[in-house]
N, C-alpha and C positions, 0 to 999 in steps of 0.2 A: 504494500500500500504506500503510495507516495505521500509525503507530508502535506501536500495541497488537499488531499482527500480527507484528512483527519479533521473531525469536528465532533464536539460533544453530542451525545445522544445516538450516534450510529452504532449498529451492532457489528461486531467483529469476531473473527476466529483466528487463533494462533496458527500460523502456517505449519504444514506437515513436516517441514525440514528444520523446525526449531531445534537449537542445540540441546535443550533440556527435554528429553523425551516425554516426561510426565506433563509437560505444558502443551504439547502438540494437540491441536484440535479443540482446545478450551474455547468457550464462547463467552462473550460478555458485551458490555456497553461502555463506550468511551466516556469518561468523566471529564478529563482535561488533557491538555498537552503542554509540554514545556520545552523551551529551547528554540533553536532555529531550524531551517530546512535540513541542513547537513547533519545535525545532531538532535533530532526531535525525539523526546521520550513521551510516551502516551500512557496515561493513567487509565486503567481498565477495571471496571467493576465486573468481576467474573460471576457467572451463574454459580451459586453455592456460597455467595456472600463473602468473597475474598476480593481484595484489591491488589493489583500488580502493575508494575511499570514495564513497558515493552518498548523497543525501538519500533518506529512506524513500519519499517521493512519486515518486521516479524508478524505483521497482522494483515488480514485480508477482510474487506467489507463483505458482510452477508446481508441479504435482504430480510426484512422483518416478516415473520409469518403472517402478522396482521395485515401488512400491505399486500401480501400475496393473496390472502382471502378476499380482500376488497377488490382486487383486480379480477379474481375468479368470478365474483358476484356482479362485476360491472360497476363497482362503486368508485372507481378511480384508477390511477396508474399503479403499476407494480413497484415503482421506484420510490 
């Protein structure tokens, strides 16, 4: 995920090649971000009530299931 894509409230997943195997595929919500584009740390509230800092490159955006259902029912866009 590029630093430009990081914003509070989006749902993210830890990439499958993260160096800490136990953190791979964890899902959460971005709470805040710190630093500049080259060294941006992202504060993530993980499902299961933990908070962790990640580099933006360790994360990928995932779409919200709620948005997916709205799209399926014709109530708006999926994004």
